[in-house]
N, C-alpha and C positions, 0 to 999 in steps of 0.2 A: 722666461716666464716672469711676468709682473706678479709680485706678491705683496698684497696689502697687509701691513703690520698695523692692526687695528688698535692704535693707542695715540693719545695726544700728549703722552709723557715722553719728552725728548730722551731722557736717560734710558727708558725701556727700549725705545726704537733703536738707539745706538747699540745697546747690549745684544739684542736679538740679531740685528744686522751684522754685527761683527762675527758671530758664530757662523752665519750663512754666507760670509763674504766672498768665498771663491766658488760658490755654486752658480750654475747658470740661472740665477734669479735676480730680479731687480726689485729691491725693497722700495715700497711706496708708502708715504704717510697719507693719512686721511686728507690733510690740507692740500696735498699735491693734486688731488682729484676733486677738490672743492666739496669735501664732506666736512661738515661742522658738527660739533656737539658730541655727546657721549650717551650711550644707552643707560637706562636705570640698572642698578645692580640689586636685584631682589632675591638672588639665590641664597641658599643656606650653606653652600660649599664653594670652594675655589673653582671646582670644575663647573658647577652650574653658572657661576658668574662669568667665567672665561667663555663658555659656550654662548651665553647671552650676548657678550660683546662681539664674538666672532660672527654670529648670525646677524647682528645689527649692521656691522660694517660690510659683510658679504652682501646683504640685501640691497645696500645702497651703491655698491660698486660692481657687482657681478664678477669680481676677481677672486682668485684663491686668496684666502684670508687667514691670518693667524692673530690670535688675541691672547693676552695674558691676564691672569688674576693672581695676585700674590700678596703676601703679608708676612708679618713677623709675630711669632708667639713668644711672649715674655713670661717666663715661669712665675715671676713674682707678681705679675699683673694678669693672672689667669682670667681668660675670657674677655679681656678688655680690648685687645687689639685684633690680631688675627684677620678675619674677613673685613674688619672695619678700620684697618691700620691707618689709611690716609684720612679717614673721616673722624678718627679718634682725637681726643685732646683738644688742640687748638682748632681743629676742624678743617674741612676740605678747602675753605676759602683762604686759609692761612698761607703765607709764603713758606718756602722751605725753611728759611731761617727762623721764622716764628714757630713753626711746627716742631723743629728739632730742639729749639730752646726749651719749649714746654716739656718735651719728652725727657730731655736730660735732667731737667729740674725735678721731674716726677721720679726719676730713677735714683736720685741722690740718696734717698732714705732707704733704698732697698739693698739688703746685703746680698741677695741672690741675683747675679747678673746674667744667668744662663738664658739663652734664647735660641730659637731656630726660625729660619726663613723657610717659607713654603711657596712654591710656584706651580701653577698649572697653565700650560699652553694649550689652547684649542685651535686646531687647524681644520678649515673646511676647504676641500680641494675643488678642482674645476668641475667635478661631477656633482658636488654638493654633499659628498660623504664627509663625515665628521670624525676627527681623530684627536686623541688627548694624550699629552705628555706631561710628566711631573718631575719636580726636583725638590730637594731638601738640603739645607745646610745649617749645621749647628755651630754655636760659638758663644762668645761673651760680649756684653755691652761694655764699652769703655766709658770712663768717667767724663771724658771730653771728646770733642771732635779732634781726630788725629790726622786729618788730611782734607783736601778739597773733595767735592763730590759732584757728580753729574746732576744737572737740573732734574728735579723730581725724585731723586734718590738720596735724601739726606742721611738716612740711617747707615748708608754704606760707609760713612766716615767715622762711625762709632761702633761698628760691629766687627769683631775680630774672629774669623772662622777658626775652629779647632785645628791645631797643627800649624797655624800661621803666626808669624811675628808681626804682621801688619793688618790694618783694617782693610775691608773690601776695596775701597776706592783707591788704596795705595798699592794694591797688587798689580803686577804686570798683566796686560790684557789676557794673555794666554792662560796665566795662572788663575785669574779671576773667573774667566769663562769656563774653566774646567772644575772650579770649586763651588761657585755660587749656585743657588737654587734655580735662578733663571738660566744660567749657563748650562746646567745639567738638563733642564727641560728643552732648551734650544738645541743642545747636542743630540738629544733623542729625536727631535724633529728633523735635524740635519741627516741623521742616519736613515730615517724613514724616507726622506726625499732622495737620498743617494740610491736607495733601493728601487726607485721608480724612474721611469723615463720622463724627465721634465721637459715639457713642451716649450 
């Protein structure tokens, strides 16, 4: 089964694909089937935005589609990021390096470094039925970048999950995918797909 992963974020595509890697599905990027652009995100929850994205990409592809909406909630910056994480601060047009530099600078004066990542995956199957899966991971923001990161996921290099000695992007793939917010949601999707007869 071809499965469209409705994102133009390379890091998100890789993370979701890794969790589904040995299922009988072929992950497809929007660019692979000549789909350009992104839908507007006008929802007031991660679920609403994830469903908007999934419906957008599904309508253009007619393929089973999964789409993600995720963000980080910083306790010291209440209501500042969350749904607006990538659009916050330096803004959506900023490079990963520019965005994360602004973020770390902003966090320097905050004593409370607690944060949690949230992710909602919306899956629209071949019949058009909609399914939603969620994940959450809590941890601490580090003072500096402690590792490299996948394109599109700069906070993964300065977020240390509870119970871990390393930041997200330094964890081994299996550990990261069982710990992260996106990994948890993707594993829930995987379990759902395993319970179905994939065409």
